[in-house]
C-alpha positions, -999 to 999 in steps of 0.1 A, spaced: 44 -577 -847 12 -564 -849 -18 -574 -871 -53 -561 -880 -77 -592 -893 -116 -591 -902 -138 -616 -884 -174 -627 -888 -200 -630 -861 -195 -600 -843 -223 -587 -835 -219 -564 -799 -199 -553 -771 -206 -589 -754 -185 -608 -784 -159 -582 -782 -155 -587 -744 -154 -621 -751 -130 -615 -779 -102 -595 -756 -104 -616 -725 -97 -647 -746 -72 -638 -766 -52 -618 -739 -50 -651 -721 -29 -667 -749 8 -659 -742 26 -636 -763 -6 -617 -775 -7 -584 -757 -28 -552 -765 -59 -568 -782 -82 -541 -796 -119 -548 -816 -139 -529 -839 -172 -534 -839 -179 -517 -873 -153 -527 -892 -153 -557 -879 -121 -563 -870 -99 -576 -843 -57 -563 -835 -30 -576 -814 8 -578 -809 22 -610 -813 58 -624 -812 57 -652 -840 35 -671 -868 30 -698 -844 15 -666 -822 -8 -653 -847 -20 -692 -858 -25 -697 -823 -48 -667 -819 -65 -674 -848 -76 -708 -842 -86 -694 -807 -111 -668 -825 -125 -695 -840 -132 -718 -820 -153 -693 -795 -172 -684 -830 -152 -653 -846 -135 -670 -879 -114 -649 -895 -129 -637 -926 -130 -660 -959 -127 -693 -936 -154 -717 -933 -184 -705 -907 -203 -736 -905 -240 -729 -884 -222 -747 -852 -195 -714 -853 -223 -695 -858 -243 -707 -828 -208 -708 -812 -203 -671 -816 -243 -663 -797 -228 -686 -764 -195 -663 -765 -216 -633 -765 -235 -640 -738 -210 -650 -718 -193 -617 -729 -222 -601 -714 -223 -613 -683 -186 -608 -674 -184 -572 -683 
C-alpha cells in the first residue's frame, strides 16, 4: 500500500535526507518520497503495523504527522535531524 502524510517541521533538504534515510532503514517501508513544498512524505508499506512504526520514527526524529502534538523537544529534534541530513548528503 502507498500513503502520503503531511508532516510538521520540514524545513530543507537536510530534513528530507534524514527522513528518507531513516524510513528506508525500516523493514517493509520502501519508495520514500519527500515533498518540501507540500510538507509531506509518501512511502509504500505492507501492514498497518509498518505504517504505525514509520509514524513513530518520524515523530522521534522531529517530524510528527500534522495533527499530532509538536512539543518544543520535537521541534529541537527536527533541527538536529536537519543538521545530520545536511552532513550525510
